[in-house]
DOLUMNU-589074 format. One line per field, with one value per residue (C-alpha): residue in one letter; x, y, z. Coordinates in steps of 0.1 Angstrom, whole numbers, plus 5000, padded with zeros to 4 digits. Layout:
type = (a,...)
c1 = (X,...)
c2 = (Y,...)
c3 = (Z,...)
END
This chain:
type = (m,k,e,v,f,a,p,l,h,r,l,l,n,r,d,g,v,a,a,l,v,t,v,v,g,a,r,g,s,t,p,r,e,a,g,a,r,m,v,v,s,i,g,g,a,i,s,g,t,i,g,g,g,r,l,e,l,e,a,m,e,r,a,v,a,g,l,q,e,g,r,d,g,s,e,h,l,d,l,a,l,g,p,s,m,g,q,c,c,g,g,a,v,s,v,m,i,e,f,f,t,a,a,r,l,a,a,v,a,e,l,a,k,a,e,m,a,g,p,f,q,t,s,g,r,i,v,g,n,a,p,i,d,r,r,i,v,g,t,e,r,r,a,p,t,a,i,v,g,r,g,g,g,v,d,e,s,f,g,e,p,l,r,d,l,l,l,f,g,a,g,h,v,g,r,a,v,v,l,a,l,a,p,l,e,f,h,v,r,w,i,d,g,r,q,s,a,f,p,e,l,p,l,a,r,l,e,q,v,v,t,g,t,p,s,a,q,l,k,a,a,s,d,d,a,f,v,l,i,m,t,h,d,h,g,l,d,l,d,i,l,h,a,a,l,s,e,d,r,f,p,y,i,g,l,i,g,s,r,t,k,r,a,r,f,e,h,r,l,a,e,l,g,h,a,e,a,r,i,r,a,f,t,c,p,i,g,v,p,g,i,t,s,k,e,p,a,h,i,a,v,s,v,v,a,e,l,l,i,v,d,e,k,l,r,r,t,p,g,g,a,l,d,a,g,r,s,g,n,r,s,e,n,r,q,s,a,q)
c1 = (3752,3775,3753,3715,3703,3729,3718,3681,3687,3704,3675,3649,3667,3669,3636,3614,3609,3629,3624,3642,3640,3651,3652,3634,3632,3653,3645,3664,3689,3687,3710,3712,3704,3680,3694,3704,3692,3690,3679,3658,3652,3620,3639,3649,3685,3697,3723,3731,3717,3694,3709,3704,3684,3647,3643,3659,3642,3608,3614,3628,3598,3574,3594,3594,3556,3549,3571,3553,3520,3532,3529,3543,3545,3555,3544,3556,3565,3569,3588,3595,3628,3617,3614,3581,3602,3631,3654,3665,3678,3649,3645,3620,3625,3604,3610,3599,3595,3594,3583,3598,3586,3602,3580,3604,3635,3644,3640,3662,3688,3691,3696,3721,3740,3740,3752,3783,3793,3793,3770,3737,3705,3669,3635,3602,3567,3547,3511,3492,3508,3520,3556,3579,3591,3626,3642,3679,3683,3720,3754,3769,3792,3768,3763,3734,3701,3663,3638,3600,3582,3547,3533,3547,3579,3609,3644,3672,3710,3726,3762,3790,3815,3849,3880,3911,3941,3976,3995,4032,4049,4039,4056,4040,4023,4011,3995,3978,3965,3950,3932,3919,3906,3889,3853,3856,3848,3883,3897,3933,3960,3988,4023,4056,4086,4087,4062,4070,4060,4023,4002,3972,3943,3913,3896,3872,3885,3922,3947,3983,4009,4044,4067,4102,4091,4064,4062,4051,4018,4009,4004,3972,3957,3926,3928,3909,3931,3949,3986,4002,4039,4055,4081,4111,4136,4139,4153,4123,4100,4116,4113,4076,4069,4088,4067,4034,4041,4051,4017,4002,3966,3962,3942,3961,3997,4009,4044,4052,4079,4090,4093,4130,4124,4100,4127,4153,4128,4118,4155,4158,4126,4139,4170,4148,4132,4099,4084,4078,4040,4044,4069,4043,4016,4022,4015,4042,4040,4007,3978,3956,3973,3972,3981,4017,4021,4045,4024,4015,3978,3977,3995,3971,3940,3955,3963,3930,3912,3931,3922,3885,3886,3901,3878,3847,3858,3862,3829,3811,3828,3830,3859,3871,3908,3924,3948,3972,4004,4004,4032,4008,4013,4019,4040,4078,4084,4057,4071,4107,4119,4104)
c2 = (5453,5447,5464,5463,5468,5493,5519,5510,5517,5550,5562,5551,5571,5601,5601,5576,5557,5538,5511,5479,5467,5430,5410,5378,5363,5366,5347,5350,5378,5402,5429,5413,5380,5371,5386,5419,5447,5485,5507,5538,5569,5590,5616,5590,5585,5549,5526,5495,5485,5461,5467,5503,5515,5517,5487,5504,5538,5522,5503,5534,5555,5529,5527,5565,5567,5541,5559,5592,5575,5562,5526,5498,5464,5450,5447,5427,5440,5418,5435,5423,5439,5445,5475,5486,5493,5509,5479,5452,5425,5403,5387,5392,5403,5399,5426,5428,5463,5466,5497,5503,5528,5537,5511,5485,5503,5477,5448,5465,5473,5436,5426,5454,5440,5405,5420,5434,5399,5385,5366,5352,5336,5345,5329,5348,5347,5371,5374,5398,5431,5429,5435,5405,5392,5378,5352,5345,5308,5305,5321,5302,5318,5321,5345,5369,5355,5358,5330,5333,5300,5293,5294,5328,5317,5340,5325,5350,5352,5385,5396,5388,5362,5378,5362,5365,5380,5380,5409,5409,5442,5479,5494,5516,5486,5472,5505,5507,5471,5478,5509,5489,5461,5485,5482,5445,5414,5408,5411,5422,5414,5437,5426,5444,5447,5485,5505,5536,5520,5519,5549,5560,5541,5538,5510,5487,5454,5461,5449,5462,5439,5449,5419,5408,5372,5377,5341,5331,5349,5321,5295,5313,5320,5302,5274,5295,5326,5342,5350,5379,5386,5419,5429,5451,5422,5392,5370,5378,5371,5337,5329,5338,5319,5288,5289,5294,5265,5243,5249,5232,5246,5281,5283,5313,5323,5353,5367,5400,5399,5389,5355,5358,5362,5332,5310,5319,5312,5279,5269,5279,5262,5229,5233,5238,5204,5213,5188,5200,5201,5225,5246,5252,5261,5298,5327,5349,5373,5384,5403,5400,5402,5433,5459,5467,5500,5500,5526,5511,5519,5502,5472,5471,5471,5442,5422,5428,5418,5385,5380,5386,5361,5334,5343,5341,5307,5293,5307,5290,5257,5250,5227,5228,5227,5258,5257,5283,5267,5286,5310,5327,5351,5381,5411,5405,5443,5455,5438,5434,5458,5438)
c3 = (4878,4907,4933,4933,4969,4979,4953,4960,4997,4990,4968,4994,5020,4998,4978,4997,4964,4938,4912,4902,4866,4861,4829,4838,4803,4771,4738,4706,4701,4730,4744,4779,4796,4824,4856,4841,4863,4867,4895,4886,4906,4904,4884,4858,4868,4864,4879,4859,4825,4809,4774,4764,4734,4732,4755,4783,4776,4776,4808,4825,4815,4828,4861,4865,4858,4884,4910,4903,4908,4942,4933,4956,4940,4906,4870,4840,4806,4775,4746,4711,4699,4663,4639,4656,4688,4669,4676,4652,4676,4667,4701,4729,4765,4796,4822,4858,4872,4910,4928,4963,4990,5023,5040,5026,5037,5064,5040,5014,5041,5050,5013,5009,5039,5023,4990,5007,5018,4983,4959,4973,4961,4970,4966,4965,4950,4928,4941,4919,4919,4955,4965,4962,4996,4991,5014,5012,5005,4996,4993,4964,4938,4909,4881,4884,4872,4876,4869,4872,4874,4862,4897,4903,4921,4916,4921,4918,4922,4930,4930,4904,4916,4917,4901,4924,4906,4921,4904,4910,4903,4909,4880,4853,4835,4868,4878,4844,4847,4882,4868,4838,4862,4886,4871,4864,4883,4897,4933,4929,4954,4942,4955,4955,4979,4976,4996,4977,4944,4953,4943,4963,4947,4970,4951,4968,4954,4957,4983,4983,4998,5006,5011,5006,4997,4971,4959,4994,4986,4962,4990,5003,4969,4958,4932,4906,4910,4881,4884,4865,4868,4858,4884,4879,4881,4858,4886,4907,4878,4874,4911,4912,4879,4893,4924,4905,4882,4911,4926,4895,4902,4888,4855,4842,4848,4827,4824,4808,4782,4747,4730,4737,4774,4773,4756,4782,4810,4795,4796,4832,4842,4827,4848,4879,4872,4856,4831,4796,4802,4831,4812,4786,4812,4812,4789,4776,4758,4774,4759,4728,4694,4673,4699,4695,4714,4744,4762,4796,4792,4758,4772,4801,4778,4758,4789,4806,4774,4776,4812,4804,4775,4798,4827,4805,4791,4825,4837,4808,4814,4852,4859,4823,4815,4803,4774,4789,4774,4741,4734,4711,4682,4704,4695,4700,4701,4725,4756,4746,4772,4800)
END
């Protein structure tokens, strides 16, 4: 889950109690990995997920029972995900359930504050059933995890590292892409020269930039940023693409359009002096194959699916090269009007 301590803090303020359920071990086929978390209220409402099904229901019921008993501490739950539990995953999951009371409100507030600043790591220790006292020991960009050592030490990482995305163009497809990305681990810098083109979208990880020189925004972008180009003007598209390829550092550069548009742009890029390898280093058409609708929302789903595929591949192989030079077997018709 993206937020852990913020919802915990809200529940402690409101109810005086709350529980945090964390997967601390996963063996075999399991719904979620170590580091998956959910926050549980005394009424049984949950935020986040540890995988759903009977696993989640049993953990939630145990958490609620502990809160109703007024517990303040932690317990462990080992569950085999077999027929006896009503799940056929076949793996096994170790879960840590922590019970919080208002006495820990200040400590949770500090962790919620750290959470707002981005990913961070903590170290703590389990002593019997006592509450875990977490110390912040790092602020690296790591995926969420939770590891319990043999001596009772607990090393955890909170917060999902966000992928920066520069989205050029605030047309219908651009708007649909922004909405599709809203719940995902992306920070979107949305760029257009027309103030009137931007809708009112109060999203937490969205910046709207109005500028007459959009390609200049690339200079300040991080090296692991994705670039997505879908403006209202082909000349502007080419200018941004030329600048993005010249930077020679972005792992994904996508351009909306047909194979015909790609061929024309490849010719123009060669005239601008790009080597063949750089000319191949962008994706056009964009989106996963099989979705041929021209509806903006459908295109957005296809494009965001592709972004997720590339993002997950990069997260699994830090520093690995991305084969972004394919022209792909995308639909000629879907983006032909771009």
